[in-house]
C-alpha positions as CSV (number, residue, x, y, z in Angstrom):
1,M,104.1,30.1,-69.3
2,A,101.3,32.1,-70.8
3,E,98.9,30.7,-68.2
4,D,101.3,31.7,-65.4
5,S,101.5,35.4,-66.5
6,P,98.1,36.5,-65.2
7,R,98.9,35.0,-61.8
8,L,102.2,36.7,-61.9
9,G,100.4,39.8,-63.0
10,E,97.9,39.4,-60.2
11,E,100.6,38.7,-57.8
12,A,102.4,41.8,-59.0
13,R,99.6,44.1,-58.4
14,P,99.5,43.7,-54.7
15,N,103.3,44.2,-54.7
16,E,102.8,47.3,-56.8
17,N,100.1,48.5,-54.5
18,Q,102.3,47.7,-51.6
19,H,105.0,49.7,-53.2
20,D,102.6,52.6,-53.9
21,N,101.6,52.5,-50.2
22,R,105.2,52.7,-49.1
23,S,105.8,55.4,-51.6
24,G,102.7,57.2,-50.2
25,A,103.9,56.8,-46.6
26,S,107.3,57.9,-47.6
27,G,105.9,60.9,-49.4
28,Q,103.7,61.7,-46.4
29,D,106.7,61.6,-44.1
30,G,108.6,63.8,-46.4
31,S,105.8,66.3,-46.6
32,R,105.5,66.3,-42.8
33,D,109.3,66.7,-42.5
34,R,109.2,69.7,-44.9
35,G,106.3,71.1,-42.9
36,L,108.2,70.7,-39.7
37,I,111.2,72.5,-41.2
38,E,109.0,75.4,-42.2
39,A,107.4,75.4,-38.7
40,V,110.9,75.5,-37.2
41,D,111.6,78.6,-39.3
42,L,108.4,80.2,-37.9
43,V,109.4,79.3,-34.4
44,I,112.8,81.0,-34.7
45,R,111.3,84.2,-36.1
46,S,108.3,84.5,-33.8
47,R,108.6,86.7,-30.8
48,S,105.3,86.1,-29.1
49,A,102.8,83.3,-28.5
50,P,99.9,84.9,-30.4
51,D,102.2,85.6,-33.4
52,L,103.5,82.0,-33.3
53,F,100.1,80.3,-33.2
54,R,98.5,82.5,-35.7
55,E,101.2,81.4,-38.2
56,I,101.8,77.8,-37.1
57,A,98.2,76.6,-36.3
58,P,97.1,76.2,-40.0
59,R,100.4,74.4,-40.8
60,I,99.9,72.0,-37.9
61,L,96.4,71.3,-39.0
62,D,97.6,70.5,-42.5
63,L,100.6,68.4,-41.3
64,T,98.5,66.3,-38.9
65,E,95.4,66.2,-41.2
66,C,93.4,67.3,-38.2
67,D,90.3,69.6,-38.2
68,F,90.7,71.3,-34.8
69,L,93.6,72.5,-32.7
70,K,93.5,73.8,-29.2
71,F,96.4,75.3,-27.2
72,S,95.9,75.7,-23.4
73,Q,98.5,77.6,-21.4
74,H,98.6,77.4,-17.6
75,D,98.0,80.7,-15.7
76,P,99.7,80.4,-12.3
77,S,98.0,83.6,-10.9
78,Q,94.6,82.0,-11.3
79,N,95.7,78.3,-11.4
80,C,93.6,77.8,-14.6
81,M,94.1,76.9,-18.2
82,V,93.7,79.7,-20.7
83,T,92.7,78.2,-24.0
84,H,92.8,79.3,-27.7
85,Y,91.5,77.2,-30.6
86,W,91.8,77.1,-34.4
87,S,89.9,75.1,-37.1
88,R,90.3,74.3,-40.8
89,T,87.4,76.7,-41.5
90,Q,89.7,79.6,-40.4
91,E,87.6,79.9,-37.3
92,S,89.6,80.8,-34.1
93,G,88.9,82.3,-30.7
94,Q,89.4,82.0,-27.0
95,C,87.5,79.6,-24.7
96,D,86.5,80.2,-21.2
97,A,89.3,79.6,-18.7
98,F,88.9,76.3,-16.8
99,A,90.3,75.3,-13.4
100,V,93.1,72.9,-13.8
101,D,91.2,70.0,-12.3
102,E,88.1,70.6,-14.4
103,C,89.4,70.1,-17.9
104,V,91.3,67.5,-19.9
105,T,94.1,69.9,-20.8
106,G,94.6,70.5,-17.1
107,W,94.8,66.8,-16.4
108,V,97.5,66.4,-19.1
109,W,99.4,69.5,-17.8
110,M,99.4,68.2,-14.2
111,R,100.4,64.6,-15.0
112,Q,102.5,65.2,-18.1
113,E,100.8,62.3,-19.9
114,T,99.1,62.0,-23.3
115,I,95.4,61.3,-23.4
116,T,93.6,60.0,-26.5
117,I,89.8,60.0,-26.9
118,S,88.8,57.8,-29.9
119,D,85.1,58.9,-29.7
120,V,84.0,62.1,-28.0
121,E,80.4,61.1,-28.1
122,K,81.2,58.1,-25.8
123,E,83.5,60.0,-23.4
124,K,81.9,60.6,-20.0
125,R,84.8,62.5,-18.3
126,Y,85.0,66.3,-18.4
127,P,81.5,67.0,-19.7
128,T,82.0,70.7,-20.2
129,C,85.1,70.2,-22.4
130,M,83.4,67.4,-24.4
131,Q,80.4,69.6,-25.0
132,E,82.6,72.3,-26.4
133,L,84.4,69.8,-28.7
134,R,81.0,68.6,-30.0
135,K,80.1,72.2,-30.7
136,H,83.0,72.3,-33.1
137,G,82.2,68.9,-34.7
138,V,85.1,67.1,-33.1
139,R,84.7,63.3,-32.7
140,S,88.2,62.1,-31.9
141,Y,90.7,64.1,-29.7
142,T,94.3,63.8,-28.6
143,V,95.9,66.0,-26.0
144,L,99.7,66.1,-25.4
145,P,101.7,68.0,-22.9
146,V,103.7,71.1,-24.1
147,S,106.8,71.0,-21.9
148,T,110.5,71.1,-21.9
149,A,113.1,70.0,-19.3
150,K,112.9,73.5,-17.7
151,R,109.3,74.4,-17.8
152,R,105.7,73.0,-18.2
153,F,103.8,75.5,-20.4
154,G,100.5,73.8,-21.0
155,A,98.9,71.3,-23.4
156,I,98.0,71.0,-27.1
157,G,94.9,69.2,-28.3
158,L,94.3,67.9,-31.9
159,G,90.9,66.8,-33.1
160,K,89.3,65.2,-36.1
161,K,85.6,65.1,-37.2
162,V,85.6,61.3,-37.4
163,P,86.1,58.7,-34.7
164,E,89.7,57.4,-35.0
165,I,92.2,55.4,-33.1
166,L,95.7,56.8,-33.8
167,D,98.4,54.5,-34.8
168,S,101.9,54.8,-33.3
169,G,103.3,56.7,-36.3
170,D,100.7,59.5,-36.1
171,L,101.0,59.7,-32.3
172,E,104.8,60.0,-32.6
173,F,104.4,62.8,-35.1
174,F,101.9,64.6,-32.8
175,H,104.6,64.4,-30.1
176,R,107.1,66.0,-32.4
177,V,104.7,68.8,-33.1
178,A,104.1,69.3,-29.4
179,F,107.8,69.3,-28.7
180,L,108.3,71.9,-31.5
181,V,105.7,74.1,-29.9
182,S,107.4,73.7,-26.5
183,L,110.8,74.8,-28.0
184,A,109.1,77.8,-29.5
185,L,107.6,78.8,-26.2
186,E,110.8,78.2,-24.3
187,N,112.6,80.3,-26.9
188,Q,110.1,83.1,-26.4
189,Q,110.3,82.7,-22.6
190,A,114.1,82.9,-22.7
191,H,113.9,86.0,-24.8
192,R,111.5,87.6,-22.3
193,D,113.6,86.5,-19.4
194,S,116.7,88.0,-21.0
195,K,114.8,91.3,-21.7
196,E,113.5,91.4,-18.1
197,Q,116.9,90.7,-16.7
198,R,118.4,93.5,-18.7
199,E,115.6,95.9,-17.6
200,R,116.1,94.9,-13.9
201,L,119.8,95.3,-14.1
202,Q,119.3,98.7,-15.7
203,G,116.7,99.5,-13.1
204,L,119.2,98.7,-10.3
205,V,121.8,100.9,-11.9
206,T,119.3,103.7,-12.2
207,I,118.2,103.3,-8.6
208,G,121.8,103.3,-7.4
209,R,122.5,106.4,-9.4
210,Q,119.4,108.1,-8.0
211,L,120.1,107.2,-4.4
212,S,123.7,108.5,-4.7
213,S,122.7,111.8,-6.3
214,S,121.2,113.4,-3.2
215,L,120.6,112.9,0.5
216,E,117.0,114.1,0.4
217,L,115.7,110.6,0.6
218,E,112.0,111.5,0.7
219,T,112.2,113.0,-2.8
220,L,114.4,110.2,-4.3
221,L,112.1,107.4,-3.1
222,T,109.3,108.6,-5.3
223,L,111.6,108.0,-8.3
224,V,112.8,104.7,-6.9
225,F,109.3,103.4,-6.4
226,A,108.2,104.4,-9.9
227,N,111.1,102.3,-11.2
228,V,110.0,99.3,-9.0
229,R,106.4,99.7,-10.1
230,Q,107.4,99.7,-13.8
231,I,109.6,96.5,-13.5
232,T,107.4,94.4,-11.1
233,G,104.0,95.7,-12.2
234,C,103.1,96.4,-8.6
235,D,100.4,98.8,-7.6
236,H,101.2,99.9,-4.1
237,T,104.6,100.4,-2.3
238,V,105.3,101.5,1.2
239,L,108.6,102.0,2.9
240,A,108.2,101.4,6.7
241,L,111.0,102.1,9.2
242,L,111.3,100.8,12.7
243,E,111.0,103.2,15.7
244,D,111.2,103.0,19.5
245,D,113.5,100.0,19.7
246,R,111.7,98.1,17.0
247,K,108.4,98.4,18.8
248,F,106.6,100.4,16.0
249,L,106.7,100.6,12.2
250,R,106.0,103.9,10.6
251,A,105.2,104.5,6.9
252,Y,108.0,106.7,5.7
253,A,107.3,106.9,2.0
254,V,104.3,105.8,-0.1
255,D,103.7,105.2,-3.8
256,H,100.5,103.9,-5.4
257,V,98.5,103.9,-8.6
258,P,95.3,106.1,-8.7
259,G,92.5,104.6,-6.8
260,L,94.5,103.4,-3.8
261,E,95.0,106.8,-2.1
262,S,92.8,105.8,0.9
263,L,94.6,102.6,1.5
264,L,97.1,104.0,4.0
265,T,95.1,106.1,6.4
266,D,96.5,107.9,9.4
267,R,95.5,104.9,11.5
268,Y,97.9,102.7,9.6
269,R,100.8,105.1,9.2
270,R,102.2,104.0,12.5
271,V,101.5,100.5,13.8
272,L,102.9,98.1,16.3
273,T,105.5,96.0,14.6
274,A,103.8,92.8,15.8
275,E,100.5,94.0,14.2
276,G,102.1,94.7,10.8
277,T,102.4,92.4,7.8
278,A,106.2,92.9,7.8
279,A,106.7,91.4,11.3
280,R,107.7,87.9,9.9
281,A,110.0,89.4,7.3
282,I,111.7,91.6,9.9
283,E,112.0,88.7,12.4
284,T,113.3,86.1,9.9
285,R,115.3,88.7,7.8
286,S,113.9,87.2,4.7
287,V,111.3,88.0,2.0
288,T,107.7,87.1,2.8
289,V,105.1,86.7,0.2
290,W,101.3,86.8,0.9
291,T,98.6,85.3,-1.4
292,T,95.0,86.3,-1.3
293,E,94.3,83.3,1.0
294,D,97.1,84.3,3.3
295,L,95.7,87.9,3.6
296,E,92.2,86.6,4.3
297,K,93.5,84.2,7.1
298,S,96.0,86.6,8.7
299,G,93.6,88.3,11.1
300,I,95.7,91.5,11.0
301,P,93.5,94.6,10.7
302,V,95.6,96.2,8.0
303,T,95.2,93.2,5.7
304,K,91.4,93.6,5.8
305,K,92.0,97.2,4.6
306,M,94.2,95.9,1.8
307,L,91.6,93.4,0.6
308,E,88.9,96.1,0.6
309,A,91.1,98.2,-1.6
310,G,91.7,95.3,-4.0
311,I,95.2,94.2,-3.0
312,H,95.4,90.5,-3.6
313,S,99.2,89.9,-3.4
314,L,101.7,91.3,-1.0
315,C,105.5,91.1,-0.6
316,N,107.5,92.2,2.5
317,V,111.2,92.8,1.9
318,P,113.4,93.5,5.0
319,L,115.8,96.4,4.8
320,L,119.1,94.9,6.0
321,L,122.2,96.8,7.0
322,G,124.7,94.3,8.3
323,E,123.2,92.7,11.4
324,Q,120.6,95.6,11.7
325,V,117.1,95.6,10.3
326,L,115.9,99.1,9.5
327,G,112.4,98.3,8.4
328,S,110.8,96.9,5.3
329,I,109.6,97.6,1.8
330,N,106.0,96.4,1.4
331,V,104.9,95.9,-2.2
332,G,101.2,95.2,-3.1
333,S,99.5,94.1,-6.3
334,L,95.9,94.0,-7.5
335,R,96.7,90.7,-9.2
336,R,96.6,87.3,-7.5
337,N,99.9,85.4,-7.1
338,A,101.7,88.4,-8.6
339,F,105.1,87.9,-7.0
340,H,107.5,85.2,-8.4
341,P,110.9,84.2,-7.2
342,E,112.6,86.5,-9.7
343,D,110.5,89.4,-8.4
344,T,111.4,88.8,-4.8
345,E,115.1,88.5,-5.7
346,Y,114.9,91.9,-7.5
347,L,113.0,93.5,-4.6
348,Q,115.7,92.3,-2.1
349,Q,118.4,93.8,-4.4
350,V,116.5,97.1,-4.4
351,A,116.2,97.0,-0.6
352,N,119.9,96.4,-0.3
353,L,120.5,99.6,-2.2
354,I,118.0,101.6,-0.2
355,A,119.2,100.5,3.3
356,P,122.6,102.3,3.2
357,A,120.9,105.3,1.6
358,I,118.6,105.5,4.6
359,R,121.6,105.3,6.9
360,N,123.4,108.1,5.1
361,A,120.3,110.2,4.9
362,N,119.6,109.8,8.6
363,A,123.2,110.7,9.4
364,Y,123.0,113.7,7.1
365,R,119.7,114.8,8.7
366,E,121.1,114.4,12.3
367,V,124.2,116.4,11.4
368,A,122.1,119.1,9.8
369,Q,119.7,119.2,12.7
370,L,122.6,119.4,15.2
371,K,124.1,122.2,13.1
372,D,120.9,124.1,13.1
373,R,120.3,123.5,16.8
374,L,123.8,124.7,17.7
375,A,123.4,127.8,15.5
376,G,120.0,128.4,17.2
377,E,121.5,128.0,20.7
378,K,124.3,130.3,19.8
379,R,121.9,133.0,18.6
380,Y,119.8,132.6,21.8
381,L,122.9,132.8,24.0
382,E,124.2,135.8,22.3
383,S,120.8,137.5,22.5
384,E,120.6,136.7,26.2
385,I,124.1,138.0,26.9
386,R,123.4,141.2,25.0
387,S,120.1,141.8,26.7
388,E,120.9,140.8,30.3
389,K,124.6,141.6,30.8
390,G,124.5,139.6,34.0
391,W,121.5,141.4,35.6
392,D,119.4,138.3,35.5
393,K,118.7,137.9,39.2
394,I,115.6,138.1,41.4
395,V,115.7,141.0,43.8
396,G,113.7,141.1,47.0
397,S,113.3,139.6,50.4
398,S,109.6,140.0,51.2
399,P,107.8,137.0,52.6
400,A,105.5,136.9,49.5
401,L,108.5,136.6,47.2
402,K,110.4,134.2,49.4
403,R,107.4,131.9,49.5
404,V,107.3,131.8,45.6
405,L,111.1,131.2,45.4
406,D,110.9,128.4,47.9
407,Y,108.2,126.6,45.9
408,A,110.3,127.2,42.7
409,S,113.4,125.5,44.2
410,I,111.2,122.5,45.2
411,V,109.8,122.0,41.7
412,A,113.0,122.8,39.9
413,V,114.6,119.4,40.7
414,T,111.7,117.6,38.9
415,D,110.6,117.6,35.3
416,S,107.1,118.7,36.1
417,T,105.3,121.3,34.1
418,V,105.1,124.7,35.8
419,L,102.5,127.3,35.2
420,I,103.6,130.8,36.4
421,T,100.8,133.4,36.8
422,G,100.8,137.0,37.7
423,E,100.2,140.5,36.5
424,T,102.3,141.8,33.6
425,G,105.7,142.9,34.7
426,T,105.9,140.8,37.9
427,G,109.0,138.9,36.7
428,K,107.5,135.6,35.4
429,E,110.4,135.0,33.0
430,R,112.9,135.6,35.7
431,V,111.3,132.9,37.9
432,A,111.2,130.5,34.9
433,R,115.0,131.1,34.3
434,A,115.6,130.5,38.0
435,I,113.8,127.2,37.8
436,H,115.8,126.1,34.8
437,A,119.1,127.2,36.5
438,M,118.3,125.1,39.5
439,S,117.2,122.0,37.4
440,R,119.3,119.1,36.1
441,R,118.8,120.6,32.6
442,K,120.8,123.8,33.5
443,E,123.6,122.8,31.1
444,R,121.2,122.7,28.2
445,S,119.2,125.3,26.4
446,F,116.5,127.6,27.9
447,I,114.4,128.4,24.8
448,K,111.8,131.2,25.1
449,V,108.7,131.8,22.9
450,N,106.4,134.8,23.4
451,C,103.1,133.4,22.1
452,A,101.5,136.8,22.0
453,A,104.2,138.3,19.9
454,I,104.0,135.8,17.0
455,P,101.0,135.7,14.6
456,T,98.9,132.5,14.9
457,G,99.8,131.4,11.4
458,L,103.5,131.5,12.2
459,L,103.4,130.3,15.7
460,E,102.9,126.6,14.7
461,S,105.9,126.8,12.4
462,E,107.9,128.5,15.1
463,L,107.1,125.8,17.7
464,F,107.2,122.7,15.6
465,G,109.3,123.7,12.6
466,H,108.5,122.9,9.0
467,E,109.7,120.9,6.0
468,K,110.8,122.5,2.7
469,G,107.7,123.3,0.6
470,A,105.3,122.9,3.5
471,F,103.7,126.2,2.6
472,T,104.3,129.2,0.4
473,G,107.6,130.7,1.4
474,A,109.0,127.6,3.1
475,V,112.1,127.4,0.9
476,S,114.1,125.3,3.3
477,Q,113.6,123.1,6.3
478,K,113.3,124.8,9.7
479,I,114.0,123.4,13.2
480,G,111.3,124.4,15.6
481,R,111.8,125.7,19.2
482,L,110.7,122.4,20.6
483,E,113.6,120.6,18.9
484,L,116.0,123.4,20.0
485,A,114.8,122.8,23.6
486,D,115.4,119.0,23.5
487,K,117.0,117.9,26.8
488,G,116.5,121.5,28.0
489,T,113.6,123.8,29.0
490,L,111.0,125.5,26.8
491,F,109.4,128.7,28.2
492,L,106.1,129.6,26.7
493,D,105.3,133.2,27.7
494,E,101.7,134.4,27.3
495,I,100.4,130.9,26.7
496,G,96.9,132.1,27.1
497,E,97.2,133.7,23.7
498,I,97.7,130.4,21.8
499,A,94.9,129.9,19.3
500,L,92.4,127.1,20.0
501,E,93.2,125.2,16.8
502,L,96.9,125.0,17.9
503,Q,96.2,123.8,21.4
504,P,95.5,120.1,20.6
505,K,98.9,119.8,19.0
506,L,100.6,121.4,22.0
507,L,98.6,119.0,24.3
508,R,100.0,116.0,22.3
509,V,103.6,117.2,22.9
510,L,102.9,117.5,26.7
511,Q,101.4,114.0,26.8
512,D,103.6,112.1,24.4
513,Q,106.7,114.2,23.9
514,E,106.4,113.8,20.1
515,F,105.2,115.8,17.1
516,E,105.6,116.2,13.4
517,R,106.9,119.3,11.6
518,L,104.6,121.2,9.3
519,G,104.5,119.3,6.0
520,G,106.3,116.3,7.4
521,T,105.3,112.7,8.2
522,R,108.2,111.7,10.5
523,T,107.4,111.7,14.2
524,I,110.1,113.6,16.2
525,R,110.5,112.7,19.9
526,V,111.9,115.2,22.3
527,D,112.7,115.4,26.0
528,T,111.7,118.9,26.9
529,R,110.6,120.4,30.2
530,L,107.8,123.0,29.8
531,I,107.3,126.1,31.8
532,A,104.4,128.3,30.9
533,A,103.4,131.8,32.0
534,T,100.4,134.0,31.6
535,N,98.8,137.1,33.0
536,R,95.3,135.8,32.0
537,D,92.9,134.0,34.2
538,L,93.0,130.6,32.4
539,A,90.3,129.1,34.6
540,H,88.0,131.9,33.5
541,A,89.1,131.4,29.9
542,V,88.2,127.7,30.1
543,E,84.7,128.7,31.4
544,E,84.4,131.1,28.4
545,K,85.5,128.3,26.0
546,Q,88.5,130.4,25.0
547,F,91.0,127.8,26.3
548,R,90.9,124.0,26.2
549,S,90.2,122.5,29.6
550,D,92.4,119.4,29.0
551,L,95.3,121.6,28.1
552,F,94.7,123.8,31.2
553,Y,94.8,120.8,33.5
554,R,97.9,119.5,31.8
555,L,99.6,122.8,32.4
556,H,98.2,123.3,35.9
557,V,100.5,120.6,37.4
558,F,102.5,123.0,39.6
559,P,101.1,126.6,39.6
560,L,103.2,129.5,40.9
561,H,101.5,132.9,41.4
562,L,103.8,135.9,41.5
563,P,102.6,138.7,43.8
564,A,102.1,142.2,42.4
565,L,104.6,144.8,43.4
566,R,102.0,146.7,45.5
567,D,101.7,143.5,47.6
568,R,105.4,143.5,48.4
569,S,106.2,147.2,48.6
570,E,109.0,146.4,51.2
571,D,111.0,145.2,48.2
572,I,110.8,148.5,46.4
573,P,114.0,150.1,48.0
574,M,116.1,147.0,47.0
575,L,114.6,147.1,43.5
576,V,115.3,150.8,43.1
577,N,118.9,150.4,44.1
578,H,119.3,147.5,41.7
579,F,117.8,149.3,38.8
580,V,119.8,152.5,39.5
581,E,123.0,150.5,39.4
582,K,121.9,148.6,36.2
583,S,120.8,151.8,34.3
584,G,123.9,153.7,35.5
585,V,126.2,151.1,34.0
586,R,124.3,151.1,30.7
587,L,123.9,154.9,30.5
588,S,127.4,155.6,31.9
589,R,126.0,157.5,34.9
590,R,127.2,157.2,38.5
591,I,124.3,157.5,40.9
592,E,125.2,157.2,44.6
593,T,122.2,158.5,46.5
594,V,118.4,158.0,46.2
595,P,116.5,160.6,48.2
596,A,114.2,159.2,51.0
597,E,111.4,161.4,49.6
598,A,111.6,159.7,46.3
599,L,111.6,156.2,47.9
600,A,108.6,157.2,50.0
601,A,106.7,158.4,46.9
602,M,107.5,155.3,45.0
603,R,106.3,153.1,47.9
604,Q,102.9,154.9,47.8
605,W,102.3,154.3,44.1
606,S,100.4,151.1,43.2
607,W,102.6,150.3,40.1
608,P,100.0,148.8,37.8
609,G,102.9,147.8,35.5
610,N,104.8,146.3,38.4
611,I,108.5,145.8,38.3
612,R,108.7,146.6,34.6
613,E,107.1,149.9,35.2
614,L,109.4,150.6,38.1
615,E,112.5,149.8,36.0
616,N,111.4,152.1,33.3
617,F,110.7,154.9,35.8
618,I,114.2,154.4,37.3
619,E,115.8,154.5,33.9
620,R,114.0,157.7,33.1
621,S,115.1,159.1,36.5
622,V,118.8,158.2,35.8
623,I,118.6,160.0,32.4
624,L,117.2,163.1,34.1
625,S,119.9,163.0,36.9
626,E,123.0,165.2,36.2
627,G,125.0,164.4,39.4
628,S,125.3,161.6,41.8
629,V,121.8,162.1,43.3
630,L,118.8,160.4,41.6
631,R,116.4,163.1,40.3
632,A,113.2,161.1,40.1
633,P,110.3,162.9,38.3
634,L,108.2,162.8,41.5
635,A,105.6,165.2,40.0
636,E,104.3,162.3,37.9
637,L,103.9,160.1,41.0
638,R,102.4,162.8,43.1
639,Q,99.9,163.6,40.4
640,E,98.9,159.9,40.2
641,I,98.8,159.5,44.0
642,S,96.6,162.6,44.3
643,R,94.3,161.3,41.6
644,Q,94.0,158.0,43.6
645,R,93.2,159.9,46.8
646,G,90.8,162.3,45.0
647,G,89.0,159.3,43.7
648,A,88.7,157.9,47.2
649,E,87.0,161.1,48.4
650,G,84.6,161.1,45.4
651,T,81.0,159.9,45.3
652,L,79.7,156.7,46.9
653,E,79.4,155.2,43.4
654,D,83.1,156.0,42.7
655,R,84.2,154.3,45.9
656,E,82.1,151.3,45.2
657,R,83.6,151.1,41.7
658,E,87.2,151.2,43.1
659,H,86.4,148.7,45.8
660,I,85.0,146.2,43.3
661,I,88.0,146.7,41.0
662,E,90.4,146.1,44.0
663,V,88.6,142.9,45.0
664,L,88.6,141.7,41.3
665,R,92.3,142.3,41.2
666,Q,92.8,140.2,44.4
667,T,90.8,137.3,43.0
668,R,92.5,137.7,39.6
669,G,89.2,138.2,37.8
670,V,87.4,135.1,39.2
671,L,83.8,136.0,39.9
672,S,82.2,132.8,41.2
673,G,83.2,130.2,43.7
674,P,84.0,130.4,47.5
675,R,87.1,132.5,46.8
676,G,85.6,134.5,44.0
677,A,84.9,138.2,44.0
678,A,81.1,137.8,44.3
679,A,81.6,135.8,47.6
680,R,84.0,138.4,49.0
681,L,81.6,141.2,48.2
682,G,78.7,139.3,49.6
683,L,76.9,139.4,46.3
684,K,75.4,136.9,43.9
685,R,77.3,136.4,40.7
686,T,74.5,137.8,38.6
687,T,74.3,140.9,40.8
688,L,78.0,141.4,40.5
689,Q,77.8,141.1,36.7
690,Y,75.0,143.7,36.7
691,K,77.1,146.1,38.8
692,L,80.1,145.6,36.4
693,Q,77.9,146.5,33.5
694,R,76.3,149.5,35.3
695,L,79.6,150.9,36.6
696,G,81.3,150.4,33.3
697,I,84.1,148.2,34.7
698,S,86.0,146.5,31.9
699,R,88.2,143.4,32.2
700,T,91.3,145.4,31.4
701,E,90.9,147.4,34.6
702,Y,91.5,144.5,36.9
703,I,93.5,142.0,34.7
704,A,96.8,143.5,33.5
């Protein structure tokens, strides 16, 4: 028995050692379990990945008895693995980002499989990654996917400084650690998603409240876009609305971060729908997302401009209102792959709020414009009734006048532009009104603008209107005369006085029938017939660079020249009787007789002020008349007639001077050309100009 004891004792030792190993393994498992419980507590309390890994990395290294830990998270915007590392020496940092297919963690993330490398020195795959591991002294390395059923986050790598083949127990524990990290990241993601969802819901409530607070959509959209930029992180937003039966898209409101101001130039404020990035979204009535590669391959000119400005992601969201598509919201970002499904869903919800607001704002604008237009037409009609009292007819039967009226009746049935010329006081406005009265537009407004009576700085606003705040003093929106004349006739009197800088804008209206108000960006289309009048020689003004030639030719479609009163003196008796009756009614006088002597004197006077001067002379005569016989102040006329005759009997130089003036009047100031004054006088143009200078003849003497 005594001899058997040592053998028993020897046999017992292995059993004891075996028991000690089991106890050690059990202790190690217990220690690891306690470590995992502590890690779970950290997971629950952490709110961000940096905080989590800063706390949990040292514990994982202790629990796994590893020397090196690396966590790689997939970045979808760059399709790369962003990596952070920790070591037992308290060293930590961030590695260069690697493309998914160029690193071991990317391989694990894509395939969701574990990879173990027993000896880094012998590993030939992923040389860059292996070199980095060697730099940290790692010899064996295990990489596990960090994923849950809902999402794949990345991969976690654990390394030791000695070559080692992991047993199943260690590998199982590593998987538990990776799963714990996955739960932590999913918990944080759920927290972020919940926060973002609350922010987006609150954003939609805010946007809805803003859009319902006012019908001034231009102002509200600035606030709406700021909200969108805050929630989606976008850098550039454009609201584009369809125009002209969906043929064009026009930028209606724009919002962007500093540095992108030049992205939307005038060239791209209105584009053909087919040439815009939103064409597919509008056609399919669904959200369209563009990546950098999509923008580069599109071939659309505007996308090249976007890429030059740094835009790498684009999202087009259709504005839907029932079966109708109003346009699109176009959101751009400087980041690649910036728009995720939750972003597009949110943007579509925003678009669904904006679409009815646009409809309401347009309806409000149309009602306001109609109200202003009706008020303007009412003021014009009242003004015309007060001023004319039914005396708005053309008096005369001379061949010269009948020829003009015949031409006026011919052009009246068309929509062609008419240019009426003639000396001041010849009745240009009367002829313009007659053309309107004979046209298909006679039931609509005849709007008159005297271009010489309105300062240049105000004429543009008067013609085209302005938006609120367009300039100092613009406290409200104003409808221009062009809009008031829509479907009617616009009469521009003294058009030769329009400043050169305003002429191109008027030319555009004549060519395209569209314009923008001062301070506005929305194009307004009108159907307006233009009649212009002037007492200036516009052809000469073009020669002198005082009037644009392209505008002159656009106006000179159908010219009508009204003869001066001295060229149709046979109409004077009819005009005298007409003005006697008109003034008698207004002044409560009854004039029944006009002396023949007075008529003869009036027919002898040249009437440089034409019909207007004659009307004023008759009104003065009616005022001076006490009975039923017109008492015309003939002394005035006789004195003027005597002066004319005296001038005719003066020196040869005086007669030459008067003759040149008369010829210049007949040619309306035109000096050169086959019908010019120089040709009629048998002189060269330079000789005639010399005589004008020598005789002191000014332009005002032959152009009224």
